[in-house]
C-alpha positions in Angstrom: 6.4 -38.4 57.1 4.4 -35.8 59.3 6.5 -33.1 57.7 7.0 -34.5 54.1 3.1 -35.3 53.5 1.6 -31.6 54.7 5.0 -29.9 52.4 3.9 -31.8 49.3 0.7 -31.0 49.4 1.3 -27.3 49.9 3.8 -27.3 47.1 1.4 -29.2 44.8 -1.3 -27.0 45.4 0.7 -24.0 44.6 2.4 -25.8 41.6 -1.3 -26.7 40.2 -1.9 -23.1 40.7 0.5 -21.7 38.8 0.3 -23.9 36.0 -3.6 -23.3 35.9 -3.0 -19.6 35.8 0.2 -19.1 34.2 1.5 -21.0 31.0 5.1 -20.9 30.5 5.1 -19.5 27.3 2.6 -16.7 26.1 2.5 -16.4 22.1 3.7 -13.1 20.9 3.3 -11.4 17.6 2.1 -12.5 14.5 1.5 -15.5 12.7 4.9 -16.8 11.3 3.4 -19.5 8.9 2.2 -19.1 5.3 -1.2 -20.5 5.4 -1.1 -22.6 8.4 -4.7 -23.9 8.5 -3.9 -25.2 4.7 -7.1 -22.9 3.6 -5.1 -22.4 0.3 -4.4 -26.4 0.1 -0.8 -26.2 -0.1 0.3 -22.8 -0.6 3.5 -21.6 1.2 4.6 -25.3 1.7 7.0 -27.6 0.1 6.0 -31.4 -0.6 4.8 -33.5 -3.3 1.1 -32.8 -3.9 -1.2 -35.5 -4.8 -2.3 -38.7 -3.6 0.3 -38.7 -0.9 -0.1 -35.0 -0.1 -3.6 -33.6 0.1 -5.2 -30.8 1.9 -9.1 -30.5 2.4 -11.3 -27.5 2.3 -11.9 -28.0 5.8 -8.0 -26.9 6.7 -7.2 -30.7 7.3 -3.8 -31.8 5.9 -3.5 -35.6 4.9 0.0 -37.4 4.7 -0.1 -41.1 3.3 2.4 -43.4 2.7 2.4 -47.3 1.9 6.0 -47.7 1.1 8.1 -48.0 4.6 11.6 -47.1 2.2 10.4 -43.7 1.7 9.4 -40.9 3.4 6.5 -38.2 2.8 7.4 -34.9 3.9 5.5 -31.7 4.0 7.8 -28.6 4.9 8.0 -24.5 5.3 11.2 -23.1 5.8 11.5 -19.7 7.4 14.1 -17.4 8.2 15.3 -17.2 11.4 16.1 -13.5 10.8 12.5 -12.9 10.6 11.6 -14.4 14.1 12.6 -14.2 17.6 13.8 -16.8 20.1 11.8 -19.0 21.5 9.4 -20.1 19.1 6.0 -21.6 19.9 4.5 -24.2 17.7 1.0 -25.6 18.4 -1.8 -27.7 16.3 -3.2 -31.0 16.5 -2.6 -34.4 15.0 -4.7 -37.8 14.1 -3.1 -41.0 13.0 -4.6 -44.1 10.9 -2.5 -47.2 11.3 0.8 -45.8 11.5 3.6 -48.5 11.4 7.0 -47.3 12.6 10.5 -47.9 10.9 13.6 -49.0 12.3 14.8 -45.9 13.6 13.2 -43.8 16.5 12.4 -41.0 14.5 10.8 -43.4 11.6 6.9 -42.4 13.0 4.2 -39.7 12.2 5.7 -36.3 13.6 5.7 -32.7 13.4 9.1 -31.3 14.1 10.9 -27.9 14.2 14.6 -27.5 13.8 16.8 -25.1 12.5 19.3 -25.1 9.5 23.1 -23.5 9.6 24.6 -21.7 6.9 25.7 -25.0 4.8 22.2 -26.2 5.5 22.7 -28.8 7.7 20.4 -29.4 10.5 21.7 -27.7 13.7 21.5 -29.5 17.3 18.3 -29.3 19.1 15.6 -30.9 16.9 12.2 -29.8 18.6 10.0 -32.8 18.3 6.7 -31.2 19.2 4.6 -34.8 18.6 5.3 -38.3 17.5 2.9 -40.8 17.0 2.1 -44.5 16.1 -0.6 -46.9 15.0 -4.3 -45.1 15.3 -5.3 -42.2 17.4 -7.9 -39.6 17.4 -7.2 -35.7 17.0 -4.1 -34.7 19.9 -3.2 -31.4 20.4 0.3 -30.6 20.8 2.2 -27.4 22.2 6.2 -27.1 22.2 8.4 -24.4 22.7 11.8 -24.5 20.3 14.7 -22.2 21.3 16.8 -20.9 18.3 20.4 -22.0 18.8 23.3 -19.9 17.9 24.3 -19.8 14.2 20.8 -20.6 12.7 19.8 -19.0 9.1 16.9 -20.8 8.7 13.9 -22.3 10.4 12.2 -25.6 8.9 8.8 -26.8 10.3 8.0 -30.2 9.1 5.2 -32.8 8.8 5.9 -36.4 8.0 5.9 -40.1 7.6 9.5 -40.6 7.6 10.0 -44.4 6.5 6.8 -44.8 8.3 3.8 -46.0 6.6 -0.1 -45.5 7.7 -1.7 -41.9 7.5 -1.4 -38.8 9.5 -3.7 -35.4 9.6 -2.5 -32.2 10.7 -4.9 -29.0 11.4 -4.5 -25.5 13.1 -1.1 -25.3 12.6 0.5 -22.1 14.1 3.9 -20.9 14.7 4.4 -17.4 16.6 7.6 -15.8 18.9 6.8 -16.5 22.4 7.6 -15.1 25.8 7.9 -16.4 29.5 4.7 -15.4 31.3 5.3 -12.9 34.2 3.9 -14.9 36.7 5.7 -18.0 35.5 8.9 -16.5 35.7 8.4 -14.9 38.8 7.5 -18.3 40.7 9.8 -20.7 39.1 12.6 -20.2 40.9 11.1 -20.3 44.3 8.8 -23.2 43.6 11.9 -25.1 42.4 13.7 -24.2 45.4 10.7 -25.6 47.6 10.7 -28.6 46.0 14.4 -29.3 46.7 13.8 -28.5 50.2 11.0 -31.3 50.3 13.3 -33.8 48.7 15.6 -33.3 51.6 12.9 -33.7 53.9 12.0 -37.0 52.4 15.9 -38.3 52.5 16.4 -37.1 55.8 15.3 -40.4 57.7 17.6 -42.3 55.3 20.9 -40.4 56.4 20.9 -42.3 59.6 22.4 -45.2 57.7 24.9 -48.1 59.4 28.2 -47.8 58.5 28.5 -51.5 56.9 25.6 -50.1 54.5 27.2 -46.8 53.4 28.4 -47.9 49.7 24.7 -49.5 49.0 23.2 -46.0 50.1 25.8 -44.4 47.9 24.4 -46.2 45.1 21.0 -45.1 46.1 22.1 -41.8 46.3 23.9 -41.9 42.7 20.7 -43.8 41.1 18.0 -40.9 42.9 20.2 -38.5 41.3 20.3 -39.8 37.7 16.5 -40.1 38.0 16.3 -36.4 39.0 18.6 -35.6 36.2 16.4 -37.7 33.5 13.3 -35.8 34.7 14.5 -32.4 34.9 17.0 -32.1 31.9 15.6 -29.4 29.0 13.3 -31.2 26.5 15.6 -30.5 23.4 18.9 -32.3 25.4 16.4 -35.2 26.4 15.5 -35.2 22.5 19.4 -35.6 21.4 20.1 -38.1 24.1 17.2 -40.3 22.9 18.3 -40.0 19.5 21.8 -40.8 20.4 20.7 -43.9 22.3 18.4 -45.1 19.1 21.4 -44.7 16.7 23.6 -46.2 18.9 21.5 -49.4 19.3 20.7 -49.5 15.7 24.1 -49.6 14.7 25.1 -52.2 17.4 22.3 -54.6 17.4 20.2 -53.7 14.3 17.2 -53.0 16.8 15.0 -50.6 16.4 13.7 -48.6 19.6 10.7 -47.4 17.8 9.5 -51.3 17.9 9.4 -51.3 21.8 6.5 -51.9 23.7 6.9 -48.5 25.4 9.2 -45.4 24.7 12.5 -45.4 26.2 12.3 -42.5 28.5 9.3 -44.9 30.0 11.3 -47.8 30.4 14.1 -45.5 31.7 11.4 -44.6 34.4 10.6 -47.9 35.3 14.2 -49.0 35.6 15.4 -46.0 37.6 12.5 -46.7 40.5 12.9 -50.2 40.1 16.7 -50.0 41.2 15.7 -47.1 43.9 12.9 -49.8 45.4 15.5 -52.6 45.3 18.5 -50.6 46.8 16.8 -48.8 49.4 15.1 -51.9 50.8 18.4 -54.0 50.9 20.1 -50.8 52.4 17.7 -49.3 54.9 16.4 -52.2 56.7 15.5 -50.0 59.4 12.6 -49.0 57.7 9.1 -50.8 56.4 8.7 -51.5 52.8 5.4 -49.8 53.0 7.3 -46.7 54.0 9.9 -47.0 51.2 7.2 -47.3 48.6 5.4 -44.2 49.9 8.4 -42.3 49.8 9.5 -43.1 46.5 6.0 -42.5 45.1 6.0 -39.1 46.7 9.5 -38.7 44.9 7.9 -39.8 41.5 5.2 -37.0 42.2 7.5 -34.5 43.1 10.0 -34.9 39.7 6.3 -34.7 37.5 5.7 -31.4 39.4 9.0 -30.2 39.1 8.2 -30.5 35.1 6.2 -27.6 35.4 9.1 -25.4 35.6 11.7 -27.4 33.2 12.0 -26.3 29.9 9.9 -28.3 27.1 9.0 -30.6 29.5 5.5 -32.2 30.3 4.5 -33.6 33.7 2.4 -36.8 33.1 0.7 -38.7 35.5 1.4 -41.9 33.5 4.9 -41.6 34.5 3.9 -41.5 38.0 2.0 -44.8 37.6 5.2 -46.4 35.9 7.5 -45.2 38.6 5.3 -46.7 41.6 4.9 -49.9 39.6 9.0 -50.0 38.7 9.3 -49.0 42.7 6.6 -51.8 44.0 8.5 -54.5 41.6 12.4 -53.5 43.3 10.7 -53.5 46.8 9.4 -57.1 46.1 12.2 -58.3 44.5 14.3 -57.0 47.7 12.0 -58.7 49.8 12.2 -62.0 48.7 15.8 -61.7 48.4 16.2 -60.8 52.0 13.8 -63.3 53.1 15.7 -66.3 51.2 19.1 -64.6 52.9 17.6 -64.7 56.0 16.3 -68.4 55.7 19.4 -69.5 54.7 21.4 -68.1 57.3 18.5 -69.8 60.0 19.1 -73.1 58.3 23.2 -72.9 58.7 22.7 -71.9 62.3 20.1 -74.5 63.0 22.4 -77.1 61.4 25.4 -75.6 63.7 23.3 -76.2 66.8 22.0 -79.5 65.9 25.5 -80.5 65.2 26.7 -79.6 69.0 23.5 -81.2 70.3 24.7 -84.5 68.5 28.2 -84.2 70.3 
């Protein structure tokens, strides 16, 4: 702990410095979208004009839908040959009373994807932003990597089998390049965070032999958590889409109706298991120490996302992780206390039995 906390503070300070002074990607070249600010109404865009899709003189796009069985979509298609890779898509979105549909992608969304020679969508859809309910203007910024074999790029603003209203403004699509400072600092910083994780885990290497199976479970869950928070954004989206489709096919339940996004549930569950098994396995460590270590792990995993492609670190995820870890630790403490009381009662009964003899 004496080494871990100072090392964490140093790495966090350097990471924040790099983030503040070097965005991962910088825009490059000219604007690729035609009429990105909708000043020329819907010129350059494909969609049904009228009450469902309108563009105001102040540059705000409005898409409205009242039929959950239908989709209202505005799109623009570009030739992949005229663009470079990666692409930086930016803008802002506002929603009013958006109600999600059955599937995870049945929401108010801005997406960028690519089409192959046959017009089929290629893997790696970039979800710039997706929202439900009512929310004020929310800026978004996403980087899209064009897959091999792409012939066209498709940008869409949509209410895909979802009802309500979505507004969009200040859209921009430009080629992008990594900033030199970010590229120079990425791998040293990731190596630094890897060293921190090793330092954080060092006290737990001293595990009694009888607890080795449980310690392997803790290690496995920890690796899954780290894999989940550091996987590139496009692959994370593919996994979420697959799980959403699989869940709906098996049970008919839409993950879009969950109280929180499936990835947040994954955060909570992963750290709950870490807290539970860590407390049971490493009984030589105090529960408060385990909680602090897991909170540091949650913070480190978010800081590492500054250097992961198409991922955004969120302090809210740290809160979710910490609450999951706390619940796991409390549950483990109760279980251990019940086991201890049961053993004490048994030994006391045996002792009284011997006295009666």
